[in-house]
C-alpha positions in Angstrom: 3.9 152.0 -32.5 2.5 153.0 -29.2 0.7 150.3 -27.2 -2.8 151.0 -26.0 -3.2 150.1 -22.3 -6.4 148.2 -23.1 -4.5 146.0 -25.5 -2.0 144.7 -22.9 -3.8 141.6 -21.6 -2.8 138.8 -19.2 -2.1 136.5 -22.1 1.0 138.5 -22.9 2.6 136.5 -20.1 1.3 133.2 -21.4 4.2 130.8 -22.1 6.6 133.3 -20.5 6.1 132.5 -16.9 7.8 129.4 -15.6 8.2 127.5 -12.3 11.7 127.0 -11.0 13.9 126.5 -8.0 17.0 128.4 -7.2 20.0 126.1 -6.6 20.5 127.1 -3.0 16.8 126.9 -2.1 14.1 124.2 -2.2 11.2 126.7 -2.6 9.3 126.6 -5.9 9.0 130.0 -7.5 7.1 131.5 -10.4 9.1 133.8 -12.6 10.5 134.3 -16.0 13.8 134.5 -17.8 15.6 137.8 -18.3 15.6 137.1 -22.1 11.8 136.9 -22.2 11.5 140.1 -20.2 14.1 141.8 -22.4 12.1 140.9 -25.5 8.8 142.1 -24.0 10.3 145.4 -23.0 11.7 146.1 -26.5 14.8 147.5 -24.9 17.1 149.9 -26.8 20.2 148.4 -25.0 21.8 145.0 -25.7 20.8 141.9 -23.8 24.2 141.8 -22.2 23.8 145.4 -20.9 20.3 144.4 -19.7 21.7 141.5 -17.6 24.5 143.7 -16.3 21.9 146.3 -15.1 20.1 143.5 -13.2 23.4 142.5 -11.6 24.2 146.1 -10.6 20.7 146.8 -9.3 19.7 146.4 -5.7 18.0 143.1 -6.4 19.4 140.3 -4.3 21.3 137.5 -6.0 19.9 134.0 -5.2 16.8 135.6 -3.7 15.4 137.8 -6.5 17.4 136.5 -9.4 19.9 133.8 -10.3 22.4 133.4 -13.1 22.5 129.9 -14.7 24.5 128.6 -17.5 21.9 129.6 -20.1 19.7 132.2 -18.5 19.1 134.7 -15.8 16.0 133.5 -13.8 13.9 136.3 -12.3 11.4 135.9 -9.5 8.0 137.7 -10.0 8.9 140.4 -7.5 12.1 141.1 -9.4 10.2 141.2 -12.7 7.9 143.8 -11.1 10.8 145.8 -9.8 12.6 145.8 -13.2 9.3 146.9 -14.9 9.0 149.8 -12.4 12.7 150.8 -12.8 12.3 150.8 -16.6 9.8 153.6 -16.2 8.4 153.5 -19.7 4.8 153.5 -20.9 5.1 149.8 -22.0 6.8 148.8 -18.8 4.0 150.3 -16.7 1.4 148.6 -18.8 3.1 145.2 -18.4 3.5 145.9 -14.6 -0.2 146.5 -14.3 -1.1 143.4 -16.4 1.3 141.3 -14.2 -0.1 142.7 -11.0 -3.7 142.0 -12.2 -2.7 138.5 -13.2 -1.2 137.8 -9.7 -4.3 139.4 -8.1 -6.5 137.0 -10.1 -4.5 134.0 -9.0 -3.1 133.3 -12.5 -6.5 132.0 -13.5 -6.5 134.3 -16.6 -3.6 132.2 -18.1 -5.9 129.2 -18.7 
């Protein structure tokens, strides 16, 4: 089923975005887990392959993403980069929705 661009709303990210700190850094970040992004993108590869593609990309470990015991944490900029690299209709719709959400100061999540 093809998603209509008008149907991708900000609330698609509600409950998916989280605040976290990387282990080597005291800065708080907003991002999401790779598992949530994998589910949103409806990938045709396995989750393990998805995580390996993150590791093999030009994203910087401990700056853009971090592996933990249970998850891969992704900063918002890395989420946007992965959406662009995915280069599908759905990924571009999600990218535009996330960009609009950031531009509106996350006020649309309330």
